[in-house]
Phi, psi and omega in degrees: 000319180296319180296322179296319178296317179296321180295320178296319179297318179296319179295323179294321179295317179297321181295320179295320180293322181281346182292140180298135182300323181290332184294332180278353174079003184296320177301322180288326176297316179295320179296314180296316179296318178296320178298318178298317180297317179298316178299317179296321178296317180296315180295315180297318179296319179296313180296319179297320178297315180295316180297314184298308183287324181290318183286333181268357184301318187267003180282127183289136179254165176285154180255127178258139175251120185255126171267116185265161183293338180273005177094351180275169181231138179232136177232139178175176175273133177288123181264307179194170176228159179203162173257147181216160179253118181292158179294141184304323183286353180257350186297317183294333182273357181287151179291175185297320179299320179293323178296318178296320179294324177297318180293321183287332185247026175058043175088013181243151175239156178252142177222160185235141177258123180244138173273103185268339184063211175053044183299327180290344176259321188256345187062023174202152181259338185230153181216133174273134178231122178284150184297324183289345179277344187273122175267321185208144177241122181240159174228072183296145185278347181267001178285135180238155177248121184244125173260127187243164177290329180225157176071009176074195183286158174235131180242121181177209183238151176277120181265315184197160173242140175238104183255085179056048177096345178270112185266127178238114183269139173056047178291150177291135182300338181258009183291150179295327180298315179292319179297319179294317179297321179293319178296321178293321177297319177297321179295320177296318179299318180294323178294318179296317179295324179295323179289312186286318184263350180251288186290314179294324177297324178294317178298316179297325178298313182289328174298314180293322180297316179293322179296317179293323178297320178294318180295325179295318177295323178297320180290325183280314188250347181095155183286346181259005183278160178294321180300321180291322180297315178297315181295324180294321178295317178296320180295321181295318179295316179294321181296318179298318180295315181291325178292324175297315178296321179297316180295321179297317179292320178296319178295321178296317179295320179294321178296319178295323178293323178296317177294319183296327182292347180271356179248101186231166175229137179256122179247157174224143177279184185289349176252020173065027169274125188268153178217124178260129180221154178287144178297331181288344178277352182272123176273319184204138179221127180208148176282104191298328185265007179239008183282134170281173179298320178295322178292323177296319177296324178296316177296319182300310183286330176293326176292319177298318179298317177297319181297324184271345188235357184243169177275159178290160173212171179054054179056040177071003181274351178220175180083209185245182181227029181304314178300324179290321176298313181297315180295318179297316181295313181298316181295319181293316179295315179296320177299317180295321179293331179277315188285330184298305181296319181295315180294318182291317180296318179297317180293321178298316180295315182296323185270322190256331188246321185292142176285120184294129180185198184293323181295315179295320177298320177296320179297319178297319178298318179296319178298316178296323179290330178299330180293341181260002178288134178304140185296330181295332177295319175298323178297317178296317178296316180299320179293316183287316185273303185292308186285306188281317184276299182292310181296320178297323177294320178298319179296319181294325184276315190253339184228050180293334182290344182274350180298145007273002179282125181284152174254292175264352184277025176214180182297145180195177183299319182296313183291325176295318179294319178295321179296316179289330175295319177295324180291324186260355182298327176300325179297316180292320180297312182296314181296321180292319177300316179296321179294319179294321180293335182282345177287124184303140179296332181298328179292319177297313182296320178297320180293316178296324180293333179277001175102002179286149176283173180296316180294320177298322178295316180294316186289322187259340183246307188284307185299315179301322181281339176269353186300320176303318177293323176297319178296326177299314177298321179293322177298315178297321180294318179296318181297318180289316182295322182293334182263357181286142180233317187306309180293329182293331179298339181260338190238028169143338184281143182226165180293318180215119181264117181291336182229140176282156180294347179234128178213193185271001183261137177302143003276021174072319176253115186249090184286349181275350186280150171289163185212168175260154183219140183297321179297315178291328177299318177296315178300316181296318179295318187285327190238348184234010180279147178290339183226102184294324180295320179290335183278335185303311179300320180291330175298314181296314185288326177290322175298317177300319180294318179297315178299318180295318180297314178296320179298316181296315179297321179291322179298317178299316179295321181293322177298315177298316181297318181293325176294319177294324180295319179292329181281320181232075182277121177217117178059225180264008182250000000 
């Protein structure tokens, strides 16, 4: 018996050795595993690149002052370096040092990119400096980095302070006097902005509201009616009152600007060209080469706070992105609230109520094909149908007094959300159908056998157990919708939104308004900025913020899904 067993084992070993290598599938396993590893490496590398560049964008760097061989001086933050090959017709005209560097590096030269700022003096923010041009590199302790409301950063030295006629020459950049003057300037700027963008904006809102109310009565009853005469008298009295308030606020803002213009700081660049600026125009001022690690962290986190809580400035290359964060969040949540019921109801009908046949199969094929339609096609449809047809009809019925200016008849938050809901509804339909199909048929039959109706069975038995799968589809829809840009460019997203979709005026939520979006903000920085070098850091940090926002929303959805899964665990859903 033992010999027979040994003989069988030997035959099995021989059979395995003689078996074709491909028949066992091992090459395909290795190919699939290798493909997975490559995909993970690519994803990890992309996330690592975004994290590295995004997290370091706001960290303050040291400022180098370069003494060049031609006698000029350049000061700035070192951004990066690279090697380049000079044009053949310029090689003979290069100095001796460059010729030696060419010989040592096989015909290549090294150059450095410095962020010099001072755009109002140099007409450029960045400057390339070749290594052979540099005679000396210094890091003076009196150099300061100034972030301004306009014209970008300024790099130079503090020459003097003018505090309402009191001239202080050469103050130390870290002195309490300069810090106090800068804080007072910031306070004046905020007061002026509060008057111009807050109180005066409120007055203009009520003026426009009263004007539209009068025009509406004129359209309804005619300009010769008694109702119009009464309304016109009320409007005139209200207009006079609001105009008086407007003039008082304008005078107050002008008086503050006159006072503010008397508090200035005189700066000079490294070549002693002077620039006088108001203290209120300074966002941040610090001695870059004297910062301790704690001071650098303070600057770093203050920049992050500004980025998350302020509006953009300098063509979106500086300042914050609060309107874009708000717009992205509102649009994604509104899209999810729209797409969830439509997708679930459609899937319920197809799976639970519709008679299975060729027509239902054709509908499923069409739904699956919708997922592959280019997103820009949805944008064109949203603009033509939602904005022009539906929105135009709403304007004609409810807002005729606003003509020729459209209210709902143009791009806005509502139409953008509906367009993206239409774009992502196939994802929710397919995921919901799969989740419903995973609920065992025995549960349906048991519920019906106990006397429950079909709807009661679906509502109390099927839907709760399919909810984790439905949430999975919703998570995928939110992730795709939050990152879409092409359709939004047609149906409501703008470069800079003067008003948020939510404010203090009734009805408080204004779905007809245009909005900002992080995805479009990235596109605008990358392709429409006047200065591509200045935009690159903001592209990385905005991308990091968009990924984080989508990640947070998905994590919340996943937590809800997992709780439902633990409560109603069925299959893999």
